[in-house]
MARDO-52742 format. One record per residue (C-alpha): residue number from 1; x, y, z. Coordinates in Angstrom, 2 decimals. Layout:
<sites>
+-----+---------+---------+---------+
| num |      c1 |      c2 |      c3 |
+-----+---------+---------+---------+
| NUM |       X |       Y |       Z |
...
+-----+---------+---------+---------+
</sites>
This chain:
<sites>
+-----+---------+---------+---------+
| num |      c1 |      c2 |      c3 |
+-----+---------+---------+---------+
|   1 |   32.28 |   15.44 |  130.53 |
|   2 |   28.54 |   16.05 |  131.01 |
|   3 |   28.44 |   13.78 |  134.07 |
|   4 |   31.36 |   15.66 |  135.59 |
|   5 |   29.63 |   18.99 |  135.10 |
|   6 |   26.43 |   17.66 |  136.62 |
|   7 |   28.35 |   16.46 |  139.68 |
|   8 |   29.98 |   19.89 |  139.99 |
|   9 |   26.58 |   21.53 |  139.79 |
|  10 |   25.20 |   19.40 |  142.59 |
|  11 |   28.25 |   20.24 |  144.71 |
|  12 |   27.56 |   23.95 |  144.22 |
|  13 |   23.90 |   23.44 |  145.13 |
|  14 |   24.95 |   21.64 |  148.32 |
|  15 |   27.22 |   24.57 |  149.19 |
|  16 |   24.40 |   27.01 |  148.48 |
|  17 |   22.03 |   25.14 |  150.78 |
|  18 |   24.68 |   25.14 |  153.48 |
|  19 |   25.02 |   28.92 |  153.15 |
|  20 |   21.29 |   29.27 |  153.76 |
|  21 |   21.32 |   27.28 |  157.03 |
|  22 |   21.51 |   28.95 |  160.41 |
|  23 |   22.98 |   27.70 |  163.70 |
|  24 |   23.82 |   28.85 |  167.19 |
|  25 |   26.90 |   30.61 |  165.83 |
|  26 |   25.34 |   31.70 |  162.53 |
|  27 |   22.14 |   33.61 |  163.02 |
|  28 |   21.54 |   34.87 |  159.47 |
|  29 |   21.63 |   33.04 |  156.16 |
|  30 |   24.39 |   34.10 |  153.75 |
|  31 |   22.22 |   34.98 |  150.75 |
|  32 |   25.04 |   36.46 |  148.65 |
|  33 |   27.19 |   33.35 |  148.92 |
|  34 |   24.18 |   31.13 |  148.20 |
|  35 |   23.34 |   33.13 |  145.09 |
|  36 |   26.93 |   32.84 |  143.91 |
|  37 |   26.87 |   29.07 |  144.32 |
|  38 |   23.55 |   28.77 |  142.49 |
|  39 |   25.02 |   30.84 |  139.65 |
|  40 |   27.96 |   28.43 |  139.38 |
|  41 |   25.59 |   25.49 |  139.46 |
|  42 |   23.52 |   27.02 |  136.67 |
|  43 |   26.59 |   27.38 |  134.46 |
|  44 |   27.56 |   23.75 |  135.09 |
|  45 |   24.06 |   22.53 |  134.24 |
|  46 |   24.07 |   24.70 |  131.14 |
|  47 |   27.38 |   23.27 |  129.96 |
|  48 |   25.99 |   19.78 |  130.53 |
|  49 |   22.90 |   20.73 |  128.49 |
|  50 |   20.64 |   20.15 |  131.49 |
|  51 |   18.61 |   23.24 |  130.69 |
|  52 |   15.65 |   22.65 |  133.01 |
|  53 |   17.94 |   22.30 |  136.01 |
|  54 |   19.97 |   25.28 |  134.82 |
|  55 |   16.77 |   27.31 |  134.68 |
|  56 |   15.89 |   26.35 |  138.27 |
|  57 |   19.39 |   27.29 |  139.44 |
|  58 |   19.18 |   30.69 |  137.75 |
|  59 |   15.82 |   31.35 |  139.40 |
|  60 |   17.32 |   30.43 |  142.77 |
|  61 |   20.17 |   32.84 |  142.09 |
|  62 |   17.65 |   35.59 |  141.30 |
|  63 |   15.70 |   34.78 |  144.47 |
|  64 |   18.70 |   35.21 |  146.77 |
|  65 |   20.45 |   37.96 |  144.83 |
|  66 |   17.65 |   40.38 |  144.05 |
|  67 |   19.99 |   42.94 |  142.50 |
|  68 |   20.98 |   40.50 |  139.74 |
|  69 |   18.23 |   40.86 |  137.13 |
|  70 |   20.17 |   39.03 |  134.42 |
|  71 |   19.60 |   35.70 |  136.20 |
|  72 |   15.90 |   35.78 |  135.31 |
|  73 |   16.70 |   36.60 |  131.70 |
|  74 |   19.15 |   33.69 |  131.68 |
|  75 |   16.37 |   31.45 |  132.97 |
|  76 |   14.37 |   32.52 |  129.96 |
|  77 |   17.25 |   31.61 |  127.67 |
|  78 |   17.29 |   28.13 |  129.19 |
|  79 |   13.64 |   27.77 |  128.24 |
|  80 |   14.56 |   28.88 |  124.75 |
|  81 |   17.09 |   26.06 |  124.55 |
|  82 |   14.23 |   23.68 |  125.31 |
|  83 |   12.14 |   25.22 |  122.52 |
|  84 |    9.65 |   26.53 |  125.07 |
|  85 |    9.38 |   29.99 |  123.57 |
|  86 |    6.25 |   31.31 |  125.35 |
|  87 |    7.78 |   30.50 |  128.76 |
|  88 |   11.10 |   31.98 |  127.65 |
|  89 |    9.43 |   35.24 |  126.67 |
|  90 |    7.60 |   35.40 |  130.00 |
|  91 |   10.87 |   35.24 |  131.93 |
|  92 |   12.53 |   37.81 |  129.67 |
|  93 |    9.60 |   40.20 |  130.01 |
|  94 |    9.74 |   39.79 |  133.78 |
|  95 |   13.45 |   40.61 |  133.70 |
|  96 |   12.69 |   43.69 |  131.59 |
|  97 |   10.23 |   44.96 |  134.17 |
|  98 |   12.90 |   44.57 |  136.82 |
|  99 |   15.44 |   46.37 |  134.63 |
| 100 |   13.01 |   49.28 |  134.35 |
| 101 |   12.37 |   49.35 |  138.09 |
| 102 |   16.11 |   49.26 |  138.68 |
| 103 |   16.66 |   52.33 |  136.49 |
| 104 |   18.27 |   50.60 |  133.49 |
| 105 |   15.73 |   51.13 |  130.68 |
| 106 |   18.31 |   50.68 |  127.92 |
| 107 |   19.01 |   47.15 |  129.14 |
| 108 |   15.26 |   46.50 |  129.26 |
| 109 |   14.78 |   47.70 |  125.68 |
| 110 |   17.63 |   45.56 |  124.37 |
| 111 |   16.22 |   42.53 |  126.18 |
| 112 |   12.79 |   43.16 |  124.63 |
| 113 |   14.44 |   43.36 |  121.22 |
| 114 |   16.15 |   40.02 |  121.82 |
| 115 |   12.85 |   38.53 |  122.93 |
| 116 |   11.20 |   39.79 |  119.76 |
| 117 |   13.81 |   38.08 |  117.62 |
| 118 |   13.29 |   34.82 |  119.51 |
| 119 |    9.52 |   34.74 |  119.17 |
| 120 |    9.26 |   36.18 |  115.65 |
| 121 |    9.61 |   32.86 |  113.78 |
| 122 |    6.63 |   31.36 |  115.62 |
| 123 |    4.46 |   34.26 |  116.78 |
| 124 |    4.47 |   37.45 |  114.73 |
| 125 |    1.81 |   39.14 |  116.87 |
| 126 |    3.89 |   38.79 |  120.03 |
| 127 |    7.01 |   39.94 |  118.19 |
| 128 |    5.20 |   43.10 |  117.11 |
| 129 |    4.20 |   43.78 |  120.71 |
| 130 |    7.76 |   43.28 |  121.98 |
| 131 |    9.33 |   45.46 |  119.28 |
| 132 |    6.82 |   48.23 |  119.95 |
| 133 |    7.46 |   48.07 |  123.69 |
| 134 |   11.22 |   48.24 |  123.12 |
| 135 |   10.74 |   51.19 |  120.78 |
| 136 |    8.63 |   52.94 |  123.40 |
| 137 |   11.35 |   52.52 |  126.03 |
| 138 |   14.02 |   53.94 |  123.72 |
| 139 |   11.72 |   56.80 |  122.73 |
| 140 |   11.15 |   57.72 |  126.37 |
| 141 |   14.92 |   57.88 |  126.76 |
| 142 |   15.18 |   60.16 |  123.68 |
| 143 |   17.13 |   57.52 |  121.80 |
| 144 |   15.20 |   57.97 |  118.60 |
| 145 |   17.63 |   56.18 |  116.31 |
| 146 |   17.22 |   52.95 |  118.25 |
| 147 |   13.48 |   53.52 |  118.64 |
| 148 |   12.86 |   54.04 |  114.93 |
| 149 |   14.80 |   50.90 |  114.03 |
| 150 |   12.53 |   48.81 |  116.24 |
| 151 |    9.43 |   50.53 |  114.92 |
| 152 |   10.59 |   49.50 |  111.46 |
| 153 |   10.70 |   45.87 |  112.54 |
| 154 |    7.18 |   46.16 |  113.93 |
| 155 |    5.91 |   47.83 |  110.74 |
| 156 |    7.23 |   45.08 |  108.51 |
| 157 |    5.59 |   42.41 |  110.65 |
| 158 |    2.29 |   44.31 |  110.67 |
| 159 |    2.32 |   44.23 |  106.88 |
| 160 |    2.98 |   40.49 |  106.88 |
| 161 |    0.07 |   40.09 |  109.28 |
| 162 |   -2.10 |   42.18 |  106.92 |
| 163 |   -2.81 |   44.63 |  109.74 |
| 164 |   -2.41 |   47.46 |  107.27 |
| 165 |   -4.23 |   50.15 |  109.23 |
| 166 |   -1.80 |   49.68 |  112.12 |
| 167 |    1.12 |   49.47 |  109.70 |
| 168 |    0.16 |   52.82 |  108.21 |
| 169 |    0.11 |   54.41 |  111.69 |
| 170 |    3.47 |   52.84 |  112.59 |
| 171 |    5.01 |   54.07 |  109.34 |
| 172 |    3.83 |   57.60 |  110.00 |
| 173 |    5.45 |   57.48 |  113.43 |
| 174 |    8.67 |   56.17 |  111.88 |
| 175 |    8.59 |   58.95 |  109.33 |
| 176 |    8.12 |   61.59 |  112.03 |
| 177 |   11.10 |   60.21 |  113.96 |
| 178 |   13.33 |   60.18 |  110.90 |
| 179 |   12.27 |   63.76 |  110.25 |
| 180 |   13.14 |   64.72 |  113.82 |
| 181 |   16.65 |   63.27 |  113.52 |
| 182 |   16.90 |   64.85 |  110.03 |
| 183 |   17.35 |   61.59 |  108.15 |
| 184 |   15.39 |   62.78 |  105.14 |
| 185 |   16.35 |   59.99 |  102.68 |
| 186 |   14.67 |   57.52 |  105.05 |
| 187 |   11.63 |   59.81 |  105.16 |
| 188 |   11.43 |   59.42 |  101.38 |
| 189 |   11.49 |   55.63 |  101.68 |
| 190 |    8.80 |   55.67 |  104.36 |
| 191 |    6.63 |   57.86 |  102.14 |
| 192 |    6.97 |   55.25 |   99.39 |
| 193 |    5.99 |   52.49 |  101.81 |
| 194 |    3.02 |   54.55 |  103.03 |
| 195 |    1.76 |   55.06 |   99.49 |
| 196 |    1.94 |   51.35 |   98.73 |
| 197 |    0.13 |   50.39 |  101.93 |
| 198 |   -2.62 |   52.96 |  101.45 |
| 199 |   -3.18 |   51.79 |   97.88 |
| 200 |   -3.35 |   48.22 |   99.13 |
| 201 |   -5.99 |   49.41 |  101.60 |
| 202 |   -7.86 |   50.96 |   98.66 |
| 203 |   -7.36 |   54.49 |  100.00 |
| 204 |   -6.09 |   56.57 |   97.09 |
| 205 |   -6.79 |   59.83 |   98.92 |
| 206 |   -4.53 |   58.87 |  101.87 |
| 207 |   -1.78 |   57.75 |   99.47 |
| 208 |   -1.93 |   61.03 |   97.57 |
| 209 |   -1.93 |   62.97 |  100.84 |
| 210 |    1.29 |   61.26 |  101.96 |
| 211 |    3.07 |   62.42 |   98.82 |
| 212 |    1.73 |   65.96 |   99.09 |
| 213 |    2.74 |   66.25 |  102.75 |
| 214 |    6.24 |   65.05 |  101.87 |
| 215 |    6.79 |   67.99 |   99.52 |
| 216 |    7.81 |   69.94 |  102.63 |
| 217 |   10.74 |   67.55 |  103.22 |
| 218 |   14.04 |   69.01 |  101.99 |
| 219 |   14.97 |   67.44 |   98.67 |
| 220 |   11.83 |   65.36 |   98.22 |
| 221 |   10.17 |   67.32 |   95.44 |
| 222 |   11.66 |   66.18 |   92.15 |
| 223 |   13.53 |   63.26 |   93.75 |
| 224 |   13.46 |   59.76 |   92.30 |
| 225 |   11.11 |   58.63 |   95.08 |
| 226 |    8.77 |   61.56 |   94.49 |
| 227 |    8.61 |   61.11 |   90.71 |
| 228 |    7.99 |   57.37 |   91.08 |
| 229 |    5.11 |   57.86 |   93.50 |
| 230 |    3.56 |   60.63 |   91.41 |
| 231 |    3.75 |   58.37 |   88.36 |
| 232 |    2.32 |   55.43 |   90.30 |
| 233 |   -0.60 |   57.48 |   91.62 |
| 234 |   -1.28 |   58.88 |   88.18 |
| 235 |   -1.32 |   55.40 |   86.67 |
| 236 |   -3.57 |   54.16 |   89.47 |
| 237 |   -6.00 |   57.03 |   89.00 |
| 238 |   -6.09 |   56.67 |   85.21 |
| 239 |   -6.18 |   52.84 |   85.32 |
| 240 |   -3.06 |   52.76 |   83.14 |
| 241 |   -1.74 |   49.22 |   83.58 |
| 242 |    1.48 |   49.73 |   81.63 |
| 243 |    2.44 |   52.83 |   83.58 |
| 244 |    1.78 |   51.15 |   86.91 |
| 245 |    3.74 |   48.07 |   85.86 |
| 246 |    6.74 |   50.17 |   84.83 |
| 247 |    6.84 |   51.84 |   88.24 |
| 248 |    6.36 |   48.58 |   90.12 |
| 249 |    9.12 |   46.95 |   88.08 |
| 250 |   11.53 |   49.86 |   88.50 |
| 251 |   14.73 |   49.32 |   90.54 |
| 252 |   13.48 |   51.80 |   93.16 |
| 253 |   10.66 |   49.48 |   94.19 |
| 254 |   11.95 |   46.13 |   92.99 |
| 255 |   15.11 |   46.39 |   95.06 |
| 256 |   13.96 |   48.24 |   98.15 |
| 257 |   16.21 |   47.68 |  101.15 |
| 258 |   15.53 |   44.55 |  103.18 |
| 259 |   16.74 |   43.51 |  106.60 |
| 260 |   18.27 |   40.21 |  105.60 |
| 261 |   20.29 |   39.29 |  102.54 |
| 262 |   18.62 |   35.88 |  102.56 |
| 263 |   15.20 |   37.37 |  102.02 |
| 264 |   16.65 |   39.66 |   99.36 |
| 265 |   17.83 |   36.58 |   97.45 |
| 266 |   14.39 |   35.00 |   97.71 |
| 267 |   12.40 |   38.01 |   96.57 |
| 268 |   10.90 |   38.07 |   93.08 |
| 269 |    8.50 |   40.05 |   90.92 |
| 270 |    5.97 |   37.89 |   89.05 |
| 271 |    5.99 |   38.08 |   85.27 |
| 272 |    3.18 |   39.62 |   83.32 |
| 273 |    0.36 |   37.18 |   82.72 |
| 274 |    1.11 |   35.06 |   85.79 |
| 275 |   -2.30 |   34.18 |   87.31 |
| 276 |   -2.58 |   35.91 |   90.66 |
| 277 |   -5.12 |   37.97 |   92.58 |
| 278 |   -6.84 |   41.26 |   91.83 |
| 279 |   -5.46 |   44.56 |   90.56 |
| 280 |   -5.08 |   46.10 |   93.97 |
| 281 |   -3.07 |   43.31 |   95.54 |
| 282 |    0.00 |   45.41 |   96.24 |
| 283 |    3.52 |   44.30 |   96.98 |
| 284 |    4.03 |   42.15 |  100.05 |
| 285 |    6.63 |   39.82 |  101.54 |
| 286 |    6.44 |   36.16 |  100.48 |
| 287 |    8.55 |   34.01 |  102.77 |
| 288 |    6.52 |   30.83 |  103.19 |
| 289 |    4.31 |   28.54 |  101.17 |
| 290 |    1.38 |   29.70 |  103.29 |
| 291 |    2.13 |   33.31 |  102.29 |
| 292 |    2.13 |   32.35 |   98.62 |
| 293 |   -1.16 |   30.47 |   99.02 |
| 294 |   -2.85 |   33.42 |  100.69 |
| 295 |   -1.40 |   35.69 |   98.02 |
| 296 |   -3.09 |   33.77 |   95.20 |
| 297 |   -6.43 |   33.59 |   97.00 |
| 298 |   -6.60 |   37.25 |   98.01 |
| 299 |   -9.25 |   39.45 |   96.41 |
| 300 |   -9.53 |   43.17 |   97.10 |
| 301 |  -12.19 |   45.34 |   95.42 |
| 302 |  -10.78 |   47.96 |   93.01 |
| 303 |  -10.82 |   51.60 |   94.00 |
| 304 |  -13.01 |   53.30 |   91.43 |
| 305 |  -16.14 |   55.39 |   91.32 |
| 306 |  -16.52 |   54.82 |   87.60 |
| 307 |  -19.04 |   52.53 |   85.92 |
| 308 |  -18.24 |   48.82 |   85.54 |
| 309 |  -17.77 |   49.32 |   81.79 |
| 310 |  -14.66 |   51.45 |   82.29 |
| 311 |  -11.33 |   49.94 |   81.19 |
| 312 |   -9.70 |   47.81 |   83.93 |
| 313 |   -6.25 |   46.29 |   84.18 |
| 314 |   -5.84 |   43.04 |   82.30 |
| 315 |   -2.81 |   41.91 |   84.28 |
| 316 |   -3.43 |   42.20 |   88.04 |
| 317 |    0.12 |   41.06 |   88.79 |
| 318 |    1.40 |   44.56 |   88.14 |
| 319 |    0.77 |   45.19 |   91.83 |
| 320 |    2.80 |   42.26 |   93.08 |
| 321 |    6.23 |   42.80 |   94.54 |
| 322 |    7.91 |   42.39 |   97.90 |
| 323 |    6.97 |   45.05 |  100.46 |
| 324 |   10.19 |   45.93 |  102.22 |
| 325 |    9.73 |   48.90 |  104.47 |
+-----+---------+---------+---------+
</sites>
């Protein structure tokens, strides 16, 4: 079957090359017909799992049919099949630029989103960049619902990368977008995430400010989210370990929404007394052994202006739980 498809592909390539030849009776190459034949050849190579040759055929199609931007993206997908992710992303990004130039930004944004999903398992930094670019395209098109979803993906990855300053900025932007589209329950959740990140950064003032600013959101004052964050901040300020642990172990924080059910099944909250890092090691996602190793070795200075003799938390694990934004 594979050999038959390969033979068919070579037949299409021969036809394409014939279309490109000129003669005394044919003065101009037939680029459209050549592109069509290269496209057929690419499909045959793809079906035969000859991905490198399929990629070359798709690039030839794109060369002779400049209006067909999907051919370059397909070339990228052939690189993906060969596990050559950096090259795959390069082709997809090139296709996205052409989509933008051709006046189809929505297609470009969706392609960037797909590229982000492809590269995320091996390169979180690049995935963040792609998700943010896709969000920017959707935002420019006033498609805020799509933009905020992609910003959420970027925010979660920034937390995993421990780029908390950038995560805090991204969360604020998310929150503003949700406010603009009047999705106030999501604003509450983003406020909770902001508080946790700022406390992890050791910035109590910024965490408290997030809660105070959210009082202007309809329904926030007195809500479950608001009460939980007020209680958490009070416990943090008073160094009340039991109070902080109760909030961290509450269903509101313990079962925050996550993107994938698989990660939801893997999440856990360590038991009291389990030897882990310092008091201010706040909730974060643990998806790999490397994450767990870094979790246990992390040390963050406590936020306090009091003397060293003041009571401190005996069980630092009160701050440990999965950060799902």
